[in-house]
C-alpha positions as CSV (number, residue, x, y, z in Angstrom):
1,X,4.7,-21.1,0.9
2,X,2.2,-20.0,-1.8
3,X,3.6,-18.6,-5.0
4,X,3.9,-14.8,-4.9
5,X,1.5,-12.8,-7.1
6,X,3.0,-11.4,-10.3
7,X,3.6,-7.7,-10.9
8,X,0.8,-7.7,-13.4
9,X,-1.6,-9.2,-10.8
10,X,-0.7,-6.6,-8.2
11,X,-0.8,-3.8,-10.8
12,X,-4.4,-4.7,-11.5
13,X,-5.3,-4.7,-7.8
14,X,-4.1,-1.2,-6.9
15,X,-6.9,1.3,-6.1
16,X,-5.7,4.2,-8.4
17,X,-6.2,4.4,-12.1
18,X,-2.9,3.4,-13.7
19,X,-1.8,3.8,-17.3
20,X,1.6,2.8,-18.8
21,X,2.5,5.1,-21.7
22,X,5.4,5.0,-24.1
23,X,7.6,7.8,-25.3
24,X,5.0,8.7,-28.0
25,X,2.3,8.9,-25.3
26,X,0.5,5.8,-26.5
27,X,-1.1,3.7,-23.9
28,X,0.5,0.3,-23.4
29,X,-1.4,-1.1,-20.4
30,X,-4.1,-0.1,-18.0
31,X,-5.6,-1.6,-14.8
32,X,-9.3,-2.2,-14.3
33,X,-9.7,1.0,-12.2
34,X,-8.5,3.0,-15.2
35,X,-11.0,1.2,-17.4
36,X,-13.8,2.2,-15.1
37,X,-12.6,5.7,-14.6
38,X,-12.2,6.4,-18.3
39,X,-15.4,4.3,-19.0
40,X,-13.6,2.5,-21.8
41,X,-12.3,-1.0,-22.1
42,X,-8.6,-1.8,-22.2
43,X,-9.0,-3.0,-25.8
44,X,-10.0,0.5,-26.9
45,X,-7.5,2.2,-24.7
46,X,-4.3,0.3,-25.6
47,X,-2.5,1.8,-28.6
48,X,-4.4,5.1,-28.4
49,X,-2.8,8.4,-27.2
50,X,-3.6,9.2,-23.6
51,X,-4.5,12.8,-24.7
52,X,-7.4,11.3,-26.6
53,X,-9.1,10.4,-23.3
54,X,-8.0,13.0,-20.7
55,X,-7.1,16.7,-20.7
56,X,-6.3,19.4,-18.2
57,X,-7.4,22.9,-17.5
58,X,-3.9,23.7,-16.5
59,X,-1.8,23.8,-19.6
60,X,1.4,23.0,-17.6
61,X,0.0,19.5,-16.8
62,X,-0.8,18.9,-20.4
63,X,2.8,19.8,-21.3
64,X,4.2,17.6,-18.6
65,X,2.1,14.7,-19.9
66,X,3.7,15.1,-23.3
67,X,7.2,15.5,-21.9
68,X,9.0,12.2,-21.9
69,X,11.3,13.3,-19.1
70,X,8.7,14.8,-16.8
71,X,8.1,13.4,-13.3
72,X,5.5,15.2,-11.3
73,X,2.8,15.0,-8.7
74,X,-0.2,17.4,-8.7
75,X,-2.9,17.5,-6.1
76,X,-6.6,18.5,-6.4
77,X,-6.5,19.3,-10.1
78,X,-9.4,19.4,-12.5
79,X,-9.4,16.9,-15.4
80,X,-11.7,16.4,-18.3
81,X,-12.5,12.9,-19.3
82,X,-13.2,12.1,-23.0
83,X,-14.6,15.7,-23.4
84,X,-17.8,14.6,-21.7
85,X,-17.4,15.2,-18.0
86,X,-14.8,16.5,-15.5
87,X,-13.4,15.4,-12.2
88,X,-11.0,16.5,-9.4
89,X,-8.0,14.2,-9.1
90,X,-4.5,13.7,-7.7
91,X,-2.3,13.1,-10.7
92,X,1.2,11.7,-10.9
93,X,3.7,10.8,-13.6
94,X,6.7,8.5,-12.9
95,X,9.5,7.4,-15.1
96,X,10.1,3.6,-15.1
97,X,13.7,3.4,-13.8
98,X,14.4,0.1,-15.4
99,X,13.0,1.1,-18.9
100,X,13.3,4.7,-20.0
101,X,10.8,4.2,-22.9
102,X,7.9,3.9,-20.5
103,X,6.2,6.1,-17.9
104,X,3.5,5.3,-15.3
105,X,0.5,7.7,-15.0
106,X,-1.4,7.5,-11.8
107,X,-4.8,9.1,-11.4
108,X,-6.6,9.1,-8.0
109,X,-10.2,10.4,-8.3
110,X,-11.2,12.6,-5.3
111,X,-14.7,12.0,-3.8
112,X,-17.5,14.4,-4.2
113,X,-20.5,14.2,-1.8
114,X,-19.3,10.7,-0.9
115,X,-19.4,9.3,-4.4
116,X,-16.4,8.4,-6.5
117,X,-15.8,10.8,-9.4
118,X,-16.0,9.2,-12.8
119,X,-18.9,6.9,-11.7
120,X,-22.2,8.2,-13.0
121,X,-25.5,6.8,-12.0
122,X,-26.8,7.0,-15.6
123,X,-24.1,4.6,-16.8
124,X,-23.7,1.0,-15.7
125,X,-20.4,-0.2,-14.3
126,X,-18.3,-2.1,-16.7
127,X,-17.6,-5.7,-15.8
128,X,-14.1,-7.0,-15.8
129,X,-12.3,-10.0,-14.2
130,X,-9.9,-8.3,-11.9
131,X,-6.6,-9.8,-10.6
132,X,-7.8,-9.8,-7.0
133,X,-10.7,-12.1,-8.0
134,X,-8.2,-14.5,-9.7
135,X,-6.0,-14.3,-6.6
136,X,-8.9,-15.1,-4.4
137,X,-9.8,-18.2,-6.4
138,X,-6.2,-19.5,-6.9
139,X,-4.8,-18.8,-3.4
140,X,-7.7,-19.3,-1.0
141,X,-8.1,-23.0,-1.8
142,X,-4.5,-23.9,-1.0
143,X,-4.7,-21.7,2.1
144,X,-7.7,-23.6,3.3
145,X,-5.7,-26.9,2.8
146,X,-2.7,-25.4,4.8
147,X,-5.0,-24.3,7.6
148,X,-6.6,-27.8,7.8
149,X,-3.2,-29.5,7.8
150,X,-2.1,-27.2,10.7
151,X,-5.2,-28.1,12.7
152,X,-4.5,-31.8,12.2
153,X,-0.9,-31.4,13.1
154,X,-1.8,-29.5,16.2
155,X,-3.5,-32.5,17.7
156,X,-0.3,-34.5,17.9
157,X,2.2,-31.8,18.8
158,X,3.8,-31.2,22.2
159,X,2.8,-28.2,24.2
160,X,6.0,-26.3,23.2
161,X,5.4,-27.0,19.5
162,X,1.7,-26.1,19.4
163,X,2.4,-22.3,19.2
164,X,4.0,-22.9,15.7
165,X,0.9,-24.6,14.4
166,X,-1.2,-21.8,15.9
167,X,1.0,-19.2,14.1
168,X,0.4,-21.0,10.8
169,X,-3.3,-20.8,11.3
170,X,-3.2,-17.2,12.3
171,X,-1.1,-16.3,9.3
172,X,-3.4,-18.2,6.9
173,X,-6.3,-16.2,8.4
174,X,-4.5,-12.9,8.0
175,X,-3.6,-13.7,4.3
176,X,-7.2,-14.7,3.6
177,X,-8.4,-11.4,5.1
178,X,-5.9,-9.5,3.0
179,X,-7.1,-11.2,-0.2
180,X,-10.7,-10.2,0.7
181,X,-9.5,-6.7,1.2
182,X,-7.6,-6.6,-2.1
183,X,-10.7,-7.7,-3.9
184,X,-12.5,-4.6,-2.6
185,X,-9.6,-2.1,-2.8
186,X,-11.0,-0.5,-6.0
187,X,-14.3,0.1,-4.4
188,X,-12.7,2.2,-1.6
189,X,-14.2,0.1,1.1
190,X,-14.0,1.8,4.5
191,X,-11.4,0.4,7.0
192,X,-12.8,-1.7,9.8
193,X,-11.4,0.4,12.6
194,X,-11.6,-0.6,16.2
195,X,-9.6,0.1,19.4
196,X,-6.4,-2.0,19.3
197,X,-3.4,-2.3,21.6
198,X,-0.6,-1.4,19.2
199,X,2.0,-3.0,21.3
200,X,0.4,-6.5,21.3
201,X,0.0,-6.1,17.5
202,X,3.7,-5.2,17.0
203,X,4.6,-8.2,19.2
204,X,2.6,-10.5,16.9
205,X,4.3,-9.1,13.8
206,X,7.7,-9.4,15.4
207,X,7.2,-13.0,16.3
208,X,5.9,-13.8,12.8
209,X,9.0,-12.2,11.2
210,X,11.5,-13.8,13.6
211,X,9.9,-17.2,13.1
212,X,10.1,-16.8,9.3
213,X,13.8,-16.1,9.7
214,X,14.3,-19.2,11.8
215,X,15.6,-17.0,14.7
216,X,18.4,-15.6,12.6
217,X,17.4,-12.0,13.5
218,X,16.1,-10.4,16.6
219,X,13.9,-7.3,16.5
220,X,14.2,-4.9,19.4
221,X,11.1,-3.2,20.9
222,X,11.1,0.1,22.7
223,X,7.6,0.8,23.9
224,X,5.9,3.7,25.8
225,X,3.6,1.6,28.1
226,X,1.5,4.7,28.9
227,X,0.1,5.0,25.3
228,X,-3.6,4.4,24.9
229,X,-5.2,2.1,22.4
230,X,-5.2,3.3,18.8
231,X,-8.2,3.4,16.4
232,X,-7.1,1.2,13.4
233,X,-8.0,-1.7,11.2
234,X,-6.2,-4.6,12.9
235,X,-5.6,-6.7,9.8
236,X,-4.5,-3.8,7.7
237,X,-2.1,-2.6,10.4
238,X,-0.7,-6.2,10.7
239,X,0.0,-6.1,7.0
240,X,1.7,-2.7,7.3
241,X,3.9,-4.0,10.1
242,X,4.8,-7.2,8.3
243,X,5.7,-5.2,5.2
244,X,7.9,-2.6,7.0
245,X,9.7,-5.3,9.1
246,X,10.2,-7.5,6.1
247,X,11.8,-4.5,4.3
248,X,14.1,-4.0,7.3
249,X,15.1,-7.6,7.3
250,X,15.9,-7.4,3.6
251,X,17.9,-4.2,4.1
252,X,20.1,-5.7,6.8
253,X,20.5,-9.1,5.1
254,X,24.2,-10.2,5.1
255,X,25.3,-7.7,7.7
256,X,27.5,-8.8,10.5
257,X,25.5,-6.9,13.2
258,X,22.0,-6.1,11.9
259,X,19.8,-3.9,14.1
260,X,16.0,-3.6,13.6
261,X,14.0,-1.7,16.1
262,X,10.4,-0.8,16.6
263,X,9.6,2.2,18.9
264,X,6.4,3.8,20.1
265,X,6.1,7.3,21.6
266,X,3.8,10.2,22.0
267,X,3.9,12.6,19.1
268,X,3.1,16.3,19.9
269,X,1.3,18.3,17.3
270,X,0.8,15.6,14.6
271,X,-2.7,15.9,13.0
272,X,-4.5,15.2,9.8
273,X,-6.7,17.7,8.1
274,X,-9.4,15.9,6.2
275,X,-11.1,17.3,3.1
276,X,-14.5,18.9,3.8
277,X,-14.0,19.1,7.6
278,X,-12.9,22.0,9.7
279,X,-11.7,19.7,12.5
280,X,-8.3,18.1,12.3
281,X,-7.8,14.5,13.4
282,X,-5.1,14.3,16.0
283,X,-2.5,11.6,15.5
284,X,-0.7,11.5,18.8
285,X,0.7,7.9,18.7
286,X,3.9,7.5,16.7
287,X,5.3,4.1,15.7
288,X,8.8,4.0,14.3
289,X,10.5,1.2,12.4
290,X,14.2,1.6,11.7
291,X,17.2,-0.5,10.8
292,X,21.0,0.0,10.3
293,X,20.9,-1.0,6.6
294,X,22.2,1.1,3.8
295,X,18.9,3.1,3.5
296,X,16.8,4.2,0.6
297,X,18.7,5.2,-2.5
298,X,18.6,9.1,-2.6
299,X,17.6,9.0,-6.3
300,X,14.3,7.4,-5.5
301,X,13.8,8.7,-2.0
302,X,11.0,11.2,-3.0
303,X,9.1,8.4,-4.9
304,X,9.3,5.4,-2.5
305,X,5.6,5.4,-1.9
306,X,4.8,5.4,-5.6
307,X,4.0,2.2,-7.4
308,X,6.8,0.3,-9.2
309,X,9.6,2.3,-7.6
310,X,12.2,0.0,-6.2
311,X,15.9,-0.8,-6.2
312,X,15.5,-4.5,-5.4
313,X,16.5,-6.9,-8.2
314,X,13.4,-9.0,-7.6
315,X,11.2,-6.4,-6.1
316,X,7.8,-5.3,-7.5
317,X,7.9,-1.8,-6.0
318,X,4.4,-2.1,-4.7
319,X,4.7,-2.8,-1.0
320,X,5.1,0.7,0.2
321,X,2.4,1.9,-2.2
322,X,0.0,-0.5,-0.5
323,X,1.2,0.6,2.9
324,X,0.4,4.2,2.2
325,X,-3.0,3.3,0.9
326,X,-3.8,1.1,4.0
327,X,-2.6,3.7,6.5
328,X,-4.5,6.5,4.7
329,X,-7.7,4.4,4.9
330,X,-7.3,4.5,8.7
331,X,-6.9,8.3,8.9
332,X,-3.2,7.7,9.7
333,X,-0.1,9.0,8.0
334,X,3.3,7.6,7.1
335,X,6.6,9.3,6.3
336,X,10.2,8.4,6.2
337,X,13.5,10.1,7.1
338,X,17.0,9.4,5.9
339,X,19.9,10.1,8.3
340,X,22.3,12.3,6.4
341,X,25.4,10.9,8.2
342,X,24.6,7.1,8.3
343,X,22.2,6.8,5.4
344,X,19.9,4.7,7.6
345,X,16.2,5.1,6.9
346,X,13.3,5.0,9.4
347,X,9.6,5.0,8.8
348,X,7.2,6.8,11.1
349,X,3.5,5.9,11.4
350,X,1.2,8.5,13.0
351,X,-2.0,7.0,14.4
352,X,-5.3,8.2,15.9
353,X,-6.2,7.1,19.4
354,X,-9.4,5.5,20.5
355,X,-11.6,7.6,22.7
356,X,-12.6,6.3,26.1
357,X,-15.6,4.1,25.8
358,X,-15.0,3.1,22.1
């Protein structure tokens, strides 16, 4: 297996502008999206106060930015950048649970007339070597070697062994596609949506996870066979399913009787109201992933889709942030519920359907 990307590499690949600030509001680290958004290099940002670069019309947000204990999320708020131009953004502040001296500021620019705010035609884009580019260079080469080795092995395998080699090749292709997608995350590239049978995709993800666990765990499927195809990005949805199922495996590890289930059903009334449109997108297909593990810690429950929020000793706290981004790109939605009695957590995906003829 290839070496996992570091937290710093994934930090650099996330699509929102991210700034780590200390208790005195000084910037300690930024990702390339923040450099582009603030139109300033990291060398000039690090060590300066965040208030030197951004300010708010709403004084309450300014106060929260200067409050070391503040955690907040604000939607559709105006922001001034370097006293030169303004933008509408979603703005969040999160405490770093493992280090109280630092906080994470997340700024997601909202589009205006189809263009990303903060990008002006009269100014050239700054060039920076992003972590996804490094990942693409360092990981794609060994992936190609793995794929080639699997193809060679496939020639000498028995018929009952060939599906394993085929799975290796399929997973290499999926990871390569994911790397390509990560390299373009910061450009908000549209999802490649198409009609997909969600049940066949879940079955692929289940087989991949069970094979990776050497058959030590079985994932139950409860499908509504009458559901139509969904309109999704196939590779992105596979990544979402792999992430959620892997989390479920981790949550039930060491249990005497682990239960992981995937269910599909028709969801009445679920819809997405998109900005700038009077028509809501109906999301009638619901996919549920649940397990009988201990569930999400109540202390971080409200922040589990935010970057760097995790209770895992070796976790990066980035998986669910990427899941939320990928599902949003497909005009879908994700939410979670925690059973008050058992503490078990389930994740629900709400997906649009493909119209007949698509």
